[in-house]
C-alpha positions as CSV (number, residue, x, y, z in Angstrom):
1,M,15.5,5.1,28.4
2,K,18.1,4.6,25.6
3,L,19.9,7.9,24.5
4,Y,21.2,6.3,21.4
5,S,19.5,3.5,19.6
6,F,22.4,1.8,17.7
7,D,20.3,-1.3,16.8
8,K,17.6,0.6,15.0
9,S,20.0,2.9,13.3
10,F,22.3,0.3,12.1
11,K,19.5,-1.9,10.8
12,R,18.1,1.0,8.9
13,L,21.4,2.0,7.3
14,R,22.1,-1.6,6.4
15,K,18.7,-1.8,4.6
16,Q,19.3,1.4,2.9
17,K,22.5,0.0,1.3
18,N,20.4,-3.0,0.2
19,L,22.5,-5.3,2.2
20,T,21.3,-8.5,3.9
21,Q,22.9,-9.5,7.2
22,E,24.7,-12.1,5.3
23,S,26.0,-9.7,2.6
24,F,26.9,-7.0,5.1
25,C,29.7,-9.3,6.7
26,P,32.0,-9.5,3.7
27,A,31.3,-5.8,2.7
28,F,32.3,-4.8,6.3
29,E,35.3,-6.8,6.2
30,E,36.4,-5.5,2.8
31,K,35.9,-1.8,4.1
32,T,37.3,-2.3,7.6
33,G,39.6,-5.4,7.6
34,I,37.5,-6.7,10.5
35,S,35.5,-9.9,10.2
36,V,32.2,-10.2,11.7
37,T,29.6,-13.1,11.7
38,V,26.0,-13.0,10.9
39,T,25.4,-13.8,14.5
40,T,27.2,-10.7,15.6
41,V,25.2,-8.5,13.1
42,R,21.9,-10.1,14.6
43,N,23.1,-9.3,18.0
44,W,23.8,-5.7,17.0
45,E,20.4,-5.4,15.4
46,Q,18.6,-6.9,18.3
47,G,20.3,-4.8,20.9
48,R,22.0,-7.6,22.6
49,S,25.4,-6.1,22.0
50,I,27.1,-3.1,20.2
51,P,30.4,-2.9,18.3
52,H,33.5,-2.0,20.1
53,L,34.6,1.5,19.7
54,N,37.2,0.7,17.0
55,E,34.7,-1.4,14.9
56,D,32.0,1.3,15.3
57,R,34.4,4.0,13.9
58,K,35.3,1.8,11.0
59,S,31.6,0.9,10.3
60,T,30.9,4.6,9.5
61,R,33.2,4.2,6.5
62,L,30.7,1.6,5.1
63,N,27.9,4.1,5.3
64,S,29.7,6.8,3.4
C-alpha cells in the first residue's frame, strides 16, 4: 500500500496549472534552476520514479 501517491498528486497539480508535460519542463527549470526532461516527468506521473529530495522541495515553489 502506498502511503503517499506522488504520481497522482503531481499530475493533478500540473494539470491544475494548465501545464502540459512539455510546458512543465521549462517552467520547472525557470522556478528551480533544475532541468528535467519530458521522459522524467512521465516517469514521475507513472510512478516509475520520484524526484530527489532537493528537486521535490523546489517543485513545491512551482505550485505556489
